[in-house]
C-alpha positions in Angstrom: 12.1 1.0 -13.5 15.3 -0.9 -12.4 15.4 -3.3 -9.6 16.2 -1.9 -6.1 19.6 -2.0 -4.5 20.0 -2.8 -0.9 20.8 0.8 0.0 17.5 2.0 -1.6 15.5 0.9 1.4 15.7 0.0 5.1 15.5 -3.7 6.1 12.0 -3.2 7.7 10.5 -3.0 4.2 12.2 -6.1 2.8 9.1 -8.3 3.4 7.0 -6.0 1.2 9.7 -5.6 -1.4 10.2 -9.4 -1.7 6.5 -9.8 -2.6 7.1 -7.9 -5.9 8.1 -9.9 -8.9 8.6 -8.5 -12.4 8.5 -4.9 -13.4 7.1 -2.9 -10.5 5.1 -0.5 -12.7 3.6 -3.3 -14.7 2.5 -5.0 -11.5 1.2 -1.7 -10.1 -1.0 -1.3 -13.2 -2.1 -5.0 -13.2 -3.2 -4.7 -9.6 -5.6 -2.0 -10.7 -7.7 -4.8 -12.3 -6.7 -7.8 -10.2 -7.2 -6.4 -6.8 -10.8 -5.1 -7.3 -11.7 -8.4 -8.9 -10.3 -10.2 -5.8 -12.3 -8.0 -3.4 -15.5 -8.7 -5.3 -15.1 -12.3 -4.2 -15.5 -11.2 -0.6 -19.2 -11.3 0.5 -20.3 -7.9 1.6 -21.9 -9.3 4.7 -18.3 -10.3 5.8 -17.0 -6.8 5.7 -17.0 -6.5 9.5 -15.6 -10.0 10.0 -12.4 -10.2 12.1 -10.6 -13.5 12.5 -9.6 -12.8 16.2 -10.4 -10.4 19.0 -8.5 -7.1 18.6 -7.7 -7.7 14.9 -8.9 -5.5 12.1 -12.1 -6.3 10.2 -12.0 -6.9 6.4 -13.1 -3.3 5.8 -10.4 -2.0 8.1 -7.7 -4.0 6.3 -9.0 -2.6 3.0 -9.0 1.0 4.4 -5.5 0.5 5.8 -4.3 -0.4 2.3 -5.8 2.8 0.9 -4.3 5.0 3.7 -0.9 3.4 3.4 -0.7 3.8 -0.3 -1.7 7.4 0.0 1.0 8.1 2.6 3.7 6.3 0.7 2.9 8.1 -2.5 3.0 11.4 -0.7 6.4 10.5 0.7 7.6 9.6 -2.8 6.4 13.0 -4.1 8.2 14.9 -1.3 11.5 13.2 -1.9 11.2 13.2 -5.7 10.8 17.0 -5.5 14.0 17.1 -3.5 12.3 18.1 -0.3 15.0 17.2 2.3 12.9 17.6 5.4 12.6 14.3 7.4 9.1 12.9 7.4 7.5 11.6 10.6 6.1 8.1 10.8 2.4 7.3 11.2 0.6 5.0 13.6 -1.4 2.6 11.4 -3.7 1.5 14.3 -4.7 5.1 14.9 -5.5 5.6 11.2 -7.7 2.5 11.2 -9.4 3.5 14.4 -10.3 6.9 13.0 -11.0 5.8 9.5 -14.6 4.8 10.0 -14.1 2.0 7.5 -16.8 -0.2 9.1 -19.4 2.5 8.4 -18.6 2.3 4.6 -19.3 -0.4 2.1 -16.6 -2.6 0.7 -17.4 -1.2 -2.8 -16.9 2.4 -1.5 -13.5 1.6 0.0 -12.4 -0.2 -3.2 -13.6 2.7 -5.3 -11.4 5.0 -3.2 -8.5 2.7 -3.6 -8.9 2.7 -7.4 -8.8 6.5 -7.4 -5.7 6.5 -5.2 -4.0 3.9 -7.3 -4.7 5.8 -10.5 -3.1 8.8 -9.0 -0.2 6.8 -7.7 0.5 5.4 -11.2 0.2 8.9 -12.7 2.7 10.2 -10.1 5.3 7.5 -10.6 5.1 7.8 -14.4 6.3 11.5 -14.1 9.5 10.5 -12.3 12.7 10.1 -14.2 15.9 8.4 -13.1 17.0 11.4 -11.1 13.8 11.6 -9.1 13.6 7.8 -8.6 17.1 7.8 -7.2 16.5 10.6 -4.7 16.4 9.6 -1.1 15.0 11.0 2.1 14.3 10.2 5.7 10.9 8.8 6.5 10.3 7.4 10.0 14.0 8.0 10.7 15.0 5.7 7.9 16.7 6.5 4.6 14.7 5.4 1.6 14.6 6.1 -2.2 11.7 7.3 -4.2 11.9 4.1 -6.3 11.6 2.0 -3.1 8.2 3.5 -2.4 6.8 2.0 -5.7 7.9 -1.5 -4.5 6.5 -0.9 -1.0 3.1 0.2 -2.3 2.8 -2.9 -4.6 4.3 -5.3 -2.0 2.2 -3.9 0.8 -1.0 -4.7 -1.1 0.3 -8.2 -1.9 1.1 -8.8 1.7 -2.4 -7.8 2.9 -4.1 -9.7 0.1 -2.3 -12.9 1.4 -3.4 -12.1 4.9 -7.0 -11.7 3.8 -6.9 -15.0 2.0 -5.1 -17.0 4.8 -6.6 -15.4 8.0 -9.9 -14.0 6.9 -11.3 -15.8 3.8 -10.2 -19.3 4.8 -12.0 -18.8 8.1 -15.2 -17.8 6.2 -15.8 -21.2 4.6 
């Protein structure tokens, strides 16, 4: 998959896209091994830890990653299939609030993520150049199918960094 052009995505996604180095599909596949290994380093008793009042718990961050990947892959599918209907945004805090992530085990959430990631990889492997170049409106912003792959990978990298800096460093 070729690198993105500036007109492939809105500026709001630049922080995620900049966290992707190398071939996005290779990174997407390597995360399938690296991310669960990283999560295994988090003690299960710390799943409901939050670094500050009003911030998500570790489990909620993990659940947010799953939900966001699922939504971004769905958006990519819609646009790849040339569905030209504009897609509404989603309120991440509402998804976390209603996700019941703190009632689940970390292993259960990671298992769900693995399943979603396998499906995401399978989906993106079906897209050719034509599909990857297609664009649509999501959250009132024009974005290409290809950009969603970068957003998915970069979003995970972003939250992994947050887990390390704001959660795990506080656990020591």
